[in-house]
N, C-alpha and C positions, 0 to 999 in steps of 0.2 A: 504494500500500500504506500502511496505517495500522498503527502499532505502539501497542499498549495496555499500559501499565504500571500495576498496581494494588498499592498498599502496604496491608497489613492487619496490625494488631496484635491479638493474641489474649490472652485471660485464660490464663495458663500452664496451669491445670488443664483447659482446654478444647482444647488443641492436638491431642490425639489424635482428638477428634471432628472437628476441621477436616480433619486428614490423611485420616481414614477417608472423609469426604464427598468430598474431592478425588479420592481414589483411585477411588471408585465412579463418579465422573462425568467424569474427565479425558478419556477417549476420546470420550465424547459431545460434550464441549465442542470438542475438537480436530477432530472430524468434522462439526461444525455447518457448514452451508453458509456459505462466506466466510471461515472460519478456516483459515489455512495453517500455523500454528505455535503451540505452547503449551509454556511452561516454568514451573516453580515453583521459587523460590529462598527460602532461609532465611538471615537475617542471622547472621553468625558470632559477633557479640558479644551482640546482643539476640535470643536464640533464640525469642522469642515473636513476632518480626516476620517476615512472609513477603511475597513479591512474586510476582505472576503477570506474565508477559511473553508477549504474544501478537501475532501478525500477522493482520491482517484485510484482505481485498481492498479494502474501502472503508469509509467511515463508515456508509454504509447497511447494510452487512453486520453491523457491530458493533451498530448500532441494532436490526436484526432479531433478533440474539441477545439483546440486553438486554430485548426485549419478548416473548421466547419463554417457553413453559412450562418449558423446561429451565432457563433463567436464574432464573426466579421460584422454582423448586423448590430449586436450589442455593443461591441467595442467602438464601432464608428460613431455611435450616439454618446458613448461615455467619454472617449478621449478628448473631445472638444470642450468638455466641461472642466478639465483639470487646471489647477493653478501651479502645479509642480509635477515633475516627472514621477510616474508611478514606479513602485518598487515591488519585486516579486521574488519569492523564495519557494523552492521545492525542497521539502525536508522529509526525513524519515522519523516516525514516532519511535522514541526509545522507551518511554514509560507513560502510563496513563492510570491515574488514581481517581476513584469515585467515592 
């Protein structure tokens, strides 16, 4: 399993556009083949900063998504709203406690 974390910083006046786009597409992303989990977080102090946190079956599954029409459509509407370059990490989970 691969965990993908993406940090995105938005122009404050464009946050509602981002949230609307995420709401319209979150189920499609979560149900994309190879995606097992999806969450969206918002920074408590810098409220224009958001993170997506997703689980993928493999790096190949994530790459299939990143080359899909769904990703291209969502990303085209998202990237124009940024006020800083997004950052992304693909990580392996080493421990999980509940």
